[in-house]
Structure formats: C-alpha cells, structure tokens
N, C-alpha and C positions, 0 to 999 in steps of 0.2 A: 503494500499500500504506499502511495506517495504521501509524504508529509511536507508542509510548507513552513518556513520560518520567515517572519516578516519583521522589519526593523526600519528605522529612519524617521519616524515621527518626531515632532517637537513643537517648540514655540518659536515663532518668527514674527517680525514686523511686516506690515503691508509692503509689498514690493520685494520682499526677500525670496529665498529659494530653499527647497528641501529636496532630497532624493530618497524615495522609498525603495526598499529592497524586498524581493520575494524570492527565496531560495528553495528549490526543490530538493528532497532527499534522493531523488533518482536522476535520470538523465533529462536534460531540457528537451531532448528530442522525443521523449515519451509524452510530452504535452502536446495536445492539440490546439487549445486556445487558452489564453490567460486574460483575466479581466480584473479591474480595479473598481470597487464600490466605495461609497462613502455615505455616512449617515450623521446628521446633526440631531440634537435633542428635539423631540417633537416632530421630526420630519421622517419621511419615507426614506429607506435606503435606496440610493440611486446608482445606476450604472454610470461610471465616469469614463472608462476607456477599455477597449478590447484590443487584443493582439493575437494574430495567428502566428505561432512560432514558425519561423522561416517565411513568413508573409508580411502583409501589411497590418496597419493599425487604424482604428477609428476612435473618435473622441466626441464627448458631448459638446454642444455648441459653446457652453459657458467656459470651457477650458481650452478650446482649440487655439493654437498659437502660443499657449503658455505651458502646457503639459506635453511630454514626449516620452515614449518607451525607449529604453536602451537595453542591451543584453550583453552578458558575458557568458559565452558558451562553456568555456572551461570551468567556470565556477557554478554552472547550472543555475544562474540567477538572472532574473529580469528586474529592471529598475523603472520606476516612474519618476522622471525628472520634472519637478514643478517649479516654475519661474513666475516672477511678477505676481506673487500670491496676493490674494484679497481676503478681507475678513469673511466673505461669504464662502471661501474655500474651507473654513473651519469644520471639523467633523472627525469621526473615527473612520479610518480607511481600512478596507479589507481586500485581500488578494484572493482570487478564485480561479481555479484551473479545472479544465476537462481533459483527461488523459486520452491517449489513442485507444485505450481499451474501455472507454465509456465511463470511467470513474470521475466523480466530481469531488473536489477537495477544497475546503476553506482554510486559510490561515487565520491567526489571531488578529484582532483589531489593533491598529496603532493610531494614537491621537495626533491630530494636526491642528494647531491653534494659530491663527494669524491675527495679530493685534492691529488696531487702527493707528 
C-alpha cells in the first residue's frame, strides 16, 4: 500500500511563497494522478490542482499563474510551489493520489496561513 508524507506548510505574509511536498513510499511512476485540495474553516474542501504524473497539470482559476507543480523523480516527490500568496489561500492543504492499480490515498493535512 502506498503511503504519503506531506510537509511544507507554515505562516507567511501576503505576497510570500511556500513549497508543499508530497512524498510517496513507492515509486512516483506507480501514481496515475496527484491532486492538492484545501479547506478553510466553515468552507467546503475544494480541489486546487491536479497533475498526471508524466503529463500535464490543471489549476483552479483562483491560483492560476501563482501555483505550479514540480517533481523530483529520484525522491519520488511532487511539490506544489505557491507564489504571490494571498490571505484567501489560507487553509489546510491535502495531497491525494490515485495509483495505477486503482488505489486512492490521502496524506495528512498541512496548515497554510497567509497574513495580511
């Protein structure tokens, strides 16, 4: 079974940057798709970005041009690079993957807080 380790959350000022990491216990090539979700208090959990491993990526309109996927194949890790952060980006971020064998796996949440 694949397991995910998530890190990189923190507190930043508006306009700052963070990089979230999602490392799989297996091979990155066993992953079909990876996605990032976020949830603020009192809000629905929303899909932020999706990435086909070995393919392209899609982003919700509110983060386009500011959030970008990156990948380190040797470390079996995918990153979400977040730039020009806004207070409305604040929330708990989750990594989600679907494997080539149909397994769905969630990582633990990591808190991102952006101050005004």
